[in-house]
GUROFI-890433 format. One line per 10 residues: for each residue z, y, x of C-alpha. Coordinates in Angstrom, 2 decimals. Example, Ala and Ser with C-alpha at 12.3 -4.5 7.8 and 13.67 -1.06 7.14 Angstrom:
// residues 2
7.80/-4.50/12.30 | 7.14/-1.06/13.67
This chain:
// residues 265
-21.40/6.60/10.64 | -20.61/3.41/12.15 | -18.00/1.80/9.71 | -16.97/-1.00/12.08 | -16.10/1.22/14.94 | -14.16/3.56/12.47 | -12.26/0.52/11.14 | -11.30/-0.77/14.78 | -9.90/2.93/15.37 | -8.03/2.63/12.07
-6.54/-0.59/13.10 | -5.19/0.89/16.23 | -3.66/3.78/14.23 | -2.11/1.49/11.67 | -0.63/-0.80/14.39 | 0.89/2.49/16.23 | 2.46/3.35/12.87 | 3.71/-0.25/12.33 | 5.27/-0.37/15.73 | 7.17/2.86/14.93
8.24/1.30/11.66 | 9.47/-1.76/13.42 | 11.35/0.26/15.93 | 13.18/2.27/13.34 | 14.09/-0.60/11.17 | 17.70/-1.16/12.55 | 18.51/2.66/12.80 | 18.21/3.24/9.07 | 21.58/4.16/7.32 | 22.28/5.20/3.74
22.16/8.75/4.60 | 18.75/8.37/5.48 | 17.58/7.37/1.88 | 16.19/9.71/-0.57 | 15.38/8.87/-4.25 | 11.96/10.17/-5.29 | 12.27/8.84/-8.78 | 14.19/5.90/-10.70 | 14.01/2.95/-8.07 | 11.49/4.78/-5.98
12.95/5.32/-2.47 | 11.72/7.18/0.61 | 13.09/7.62/4.28 | 12.25/9.62/7.28 | 10.31/6.68/8.50 | 7.84/6.98/5.68 | 7.46/10.57/6.23 | 7.18/10.49/10.03 | 4.68/7.52/10.01 | 2.53/9.35/7.48
2.42/12.54/9.70 | 1.47/10.18/12.80 | -1.32/8.55/10.75 | -2.69/11.81/9.25 | -2.87/13.62/12.55 | -4.93/10.82/14.03 | -7.14/10.37/11.07 | -7.83/14.10/11.04 | -9.13/13.79/14.79 | -11.15/10.77/13.77
-13.03/12.35/10.76 | -12.25/16.07/10.62 | -14.46/16.36/7.30 | -12.35/13.90/5.39 | -9.77/14.81/2.97 | -6.60/12.85/2.20 | -4.65/11.30/-0.56 | -1.25/10.34/0.80 | 1.83/9.07/-0.67 | 4.35/11.43/0.89
1.92/14.39/0.48 | 1.58/15.25/4.17 | -2.14/16.18/3.60 | -4.23/16.54/0.44 | -7.84/16.45/-0.73 | -9.96/18.92/-2.55 | -13.36/18.12/-3.12 | -14.45/16.23/-0.08 | -16.73/13.24/-0.46 | -14.87/11.25/2.09
-11.03/10.78/1.69 | -8.49/8.99/3.58 | -5.98/7.12/1.19 | -2.72/6.39/3.07 | 0.53/4.49/2.37 | 2.46/4.81/5.54 | 4.95/2.33/4.32 | 4.19/0.12/1.36 | 7.38/-1.93/0.44 | 9.85/0.91/1.37
12.66/-0.95/-0.56 | 11.98/-4.13/1.10 | 12.23/-2.22/4.44 | 15.57/-0.45/3.63 | 16.95/-3.91/2.76 | 15.62/-5.54/5.86 | 13.21/-7.60/3.99 | 9.55/-8.50/4.44 | 6.70/-7.75/3.69 | 6.33/-4.13/4.49
3.01/-2.70/5.42 | 0.94/0.16/6.45 | -2.15/0.82/4.20 | -5.00/3.06/5.16 | -8.40/3.34/3.33 | -11.64/5.39/3.72 | -13.20/6.01/0.29 | -16.55/7.51/-0.40 | -15.95/9.02/-3.75 | -14.22/6.36/-5.34
-15.48/3.56/-3.35 | -13.44/2.12/-0.43 | -15.63/1.81/2.62 | -13.10/0.89/5.37 | -9.65/-0.73/4.63 | -6.75/-1.60/6.81 | -3.45/-3.36/5.83 | -0.92/-3.95/8.58 | 1.87/-6.29/7.65 | 4.62/-5.22/10.14
6.97/-8.49/9.95 | 4.47/-10.94/10.90 | 2.29/-8.58/12.85 | -0.65/-9.33/10.71 | -3.62/-7.01/10.67 | -6.05/-7.32/7.73 | -9.05/-5.20/7.92 | -12.74/-4.71/6.32 | -15.41/-2.35/6.32 | -18.19/-2.07/3.44
-20.74/-5.09/4.06 | -18.89/-6.28/7.26 | -16.59/-9.01/5.89 | -12.67/-9.21/5.91 | -10.70/-10.18/8.78 | -7.03/-11.12/9.80 | -6.21/-10.55/13.38 | -9.80/-10.84/14.18 | -10.73/-14.00/12.48 | -12.85/-14.02/9.26
-11.06/-14.56/6.04 | -12.13/-15.52/2.50 | -10.67/-15.91/-0.93 | -9.51/-19.29/-2.29 | -11.54/-21.68/-4.36 | -8.98/-22.62/-7.04 | -10.42/-22.35/-10.40 | -7.77/-23.27/-12.89 | -4.33/-21.90/-13.84 | -2.73/-25.35/-12.80
-3.99/-24.79/-9.25 | -3.25/-21.18/-8.87 | -0.36/-19.45/-7.08 | -0.25/-15.81/-8.45 | 1.40/-12.66/-7.41 | 2.43/-9.51/-9.50 | 4.84/-6.48/-9.11 | 7.64/-6.07/-11.68 | 7.63/-2.55/-13.45 | 10.34/-0.14/-11.89
9.74/3.14/-13.69 | 7.06/2.57/-16.22 | 8.47/0.04/-19.00 | 5.87/0.79/-21.81 | 4.18/-2.69/-21.14 | 7.35/-4.51/-20.59 | 7.36/-6.72/-23.62 | 3.76/-7.82/-23.25 | 4.29/-8.17/-19.45 | 6.94/-10.52/-19.98
4.96/-12.59/-22.44 | 2.28/-12.94/-19.83 | 4.59/-13.89/-17.10 | 5.91/-16.58/-19.32 | 2.42/-17.89/-19.71 | 1.84/-17.99/-16.01 | 5.23/-19.44/-15.23 | 4.55/-22.40/-17.34 | 0.86/-22.88/-16.74 | 0.35/-22.10/-13.00
1.91/-23.19/-9.67 | 4.25/-20.12/-9.86 | 4.63/-16.38/-9.59 | 5.60/-14.44/-6.64 | 6.74/-10.82/-6.32 | 6.62/-9.76/-2.57 | 7.24/-5.87/-3.27 | 4.15/-4.61/-1.39 | 1.04/-4.49/-3.52 | -1.18/-3.87/-0.33
0.07/-7.18/1.00 | -0.29/-8.93/-2.23 | -4.02/-7.88/-2.20 | -4.29/-9.02/1.44 | -2.93/-12.19/0.69 | -5.46/-12.84/-2.15 | -8.26/-11.85/0.13 | -6.96/-14.68/2.82 | -6.41/-17.15/0.09 | -2.83/-17.53/0.17
-2.55/-16.20/-3.36 | -5.16/-17.03/-5.99 | -4.84/-13.97/-7.92 | -2.72/-10.71/-8.49 | -2.27/-8.21/-11.24 | 0.00/-5.15/-11.60 | 0.32/-1.73/-13.58 | 1.68/1.54/-12.60 | 0.17/1.50/-9.24 | -1.38/4.45/-7.12
-4.51/4.63/-5.25 | -2.60/4.35/-2.03 | -1.25/0.97/-3.04 | -4.64/-0.60/-3.67 | -7.59/1.13/-1.85 | -7.35/-0.74/1.30 | -6.82/-4.10/-0.64 | -9.70/-3.51/-3.10 | -12.04/-3.61/-0.06 | -10.44/-6.62/1.63
-10.92/-8.72/-1.56 | -14.41/-7.63/-2.18 | -15.38/-8.42/1.34 | -13.65/-11.70/1.23 | -15.56/-12.90/-1.83 | -13.08/-11.92/-4.69 | -13.45/-9.82/-7.69 | -11.50/-6.75/-8.95 | -11.25/-5.04/-12.31 | -8.70/-3.18/-14.61
-6.96/-4.56/-17.51 | -10.02/-3.79/-19.72 | -12.50/-5.51/-17.26 | -13.82/-2.12/-16.12 | -13.99/-0.44/-12.81 | -10.89/1.92/-13.21 | -8.98/0.23/-10.72 | -8.56/2.79/-7.81 | -7.13/5.63/-9.82 | -6.39/3.88/-13.15
-2.93/2.42/-12.26 | -3.74/-1.08/-13.01 | -5.50/-3.95/-11.20 | -6.67/-7.49/-11.62 | -7.85/-9.34/-8.59 | -8.62/-13.00/-7.89 | -11.13/-15.30/-6.22 | -14.37/-15.48/-8.04 | -14.03/-19.09/-9.33 | -10.61/-18.30/-11.12
-11.55/-14.79/-12.13 | -12.90/-15.55/-15.58 | -9.84/-17.33/-16.81 | -7.53/-15.21/-15.04 | -8.82/-12.02/-16.34 | -8.99/-13.28/-19.98 | -5.28/-13.92/-20.02 | -4.32/-10.72/-18.41 | -6.67/-8.90/-20.86 | -5.26/-10.81/-23.70
-1.67/-9.43/-23.20 | -2.32/-6.06/-21.33 | -5.88/-5.07/-22.26 | -4.87/-3.14/-25.25 | -2.56/-0.82/-23.24
């Protein structure tokens, strides 16, 4: 299996879905918005984009299963699985905000081996395949070199349905607000991870995530020279609903602080 060739084909699929999302952005009305859960929104654009993506991925690798946000297709016991978020940042999309993105990953067991994140607003295509490096619009990318809190610009996501960590989360945010260059909350975890991979952010952490939010970004960061773990410093970040990611220089201090406040959860 030539992962580079597969990655190139996935890039084409992601951009096609992104073009559909771009074209539909001005057509969305309040009647098109459905509530999946508290503050969790979905539209026909998410669903139709996922159908488009799944159809093309099935043709690309018929033997692979699927883990998809909108449930268009599902996995059973396949070793290879596509992990798809057709529109990461739906709330941003509905409100006319960027970023919002298409995220597609191919995982072997629990290891991402191909990852593509297409940020629609700036037409930025992030991609990686195992042992092939990480790329942005065809140019090689790498994580930042910052090593201290005072030099770090960080990203996170705010809890919107699972508030069990909220008190400790706020304490951690207070520390980072005081000690770093600042915090950003972009509204698309896939893009946050891509931005860590290309050095725009020095670190990212969040909880209550799903595999489709992070699968592609995990590979981007690893191939760009960064590190990824869960809040306990272990490897349960794809399906464990929590992630810490940063460049290698900053990782020890960054993880230590996240673990201090959130590791016990």
